[in-house]
C-alpha positions, 0 to 999 in steps of 0.5 A: 500500500501507498498510505496505510490503514488505521491498523496496518499490521501484516500489510506491507506499506510505504507512507509519509512520516507525519510525526517527523514532518510536523515536528520539523515544520514546527521546529523550522518556524520556532527557529524563526521566532514563531510561537503563535502557530496555527495548523490548517487542515482540510475540512471533511466533505463527509463525516467519514473523512475525519478518519482519513489517515493523513489528517488524523496522523498530522493533527495528532502529531501537531498536538503532541509537538506543541505539548512537548514544546510548550505551545498552544495547539491551534487547529483550523479547517477549510475546504479544498479550494482557494475561496475557502482559504480566503474565508479562513484567513478572515476567520484567523485574523479575527479569532487568532490575531496574535498568530504569526505563522500558519502551517497549511496541509491543504494544497489548493487552499494555501493559495487562498490563505495567502490571498486572504491575508494579503487582501486584509493588509497582512504582508506575507511573510513580514506579518504572517509566515505561511508554510505548506505541508505535503505539497510539491515544489511545482505547486509552491512555485505557483504562489506569490510569494513562492511558498515555503513547503514541506515537500511531499516524497511522492516519487520516492514513495512510488518507487519504494512501493514498486520495489516492495511489490517486486520483492513480494513477487520474488518471494522476498529474496531481495527484501533484506538487502534494502533495509535503510536508515529511517526504516520503520518496522522491517524491510516491508514497512517504510515511512518517509518524511516531507523535506523542508524547502524554504522559499519566500513565504516564511521569515523571522518573526517581527519584533516590536 
């Protein structure tokens, strides 16, 4: 599987390491001086979507990391399109005016978040930094300013999944030869974190 179920015991899989991804994202923003950080995920189109693994794992990781670092864990949701991102920006500025950084794991909405902040007179990244989680460099480059991202390891996950499938077809004869550092659980279980690619949408927090 690319991705995993809630209980993947016995099922070979590759997936994003959301614990490491979120921890590195928060660490990057903290290194820039940010302590008021909001995490934006996708609003479920149906109630069953609340059990979607990527959303559940990323939100749980954010809560854990914030608790460990003495930060308040503030989560918000918006639909998967730019207009909803703009609406969220208005709500964020009203309800969390102290926020200096926004992590967005909602690729299409990220453009709307930046647009909404700009419309409201906030400069990105001078007033509010925006970091997009689990996205691609190509999508980040479409934004103005160019989005700082945690790059999704999609190609790497696809390659690993094919290698694991070949190993199964060959009765596991090559599986033991490809255990790497960063390995999680055995030769048929791999987690890869998103990698930080800083760009124009994150900056050191302003001090008054």
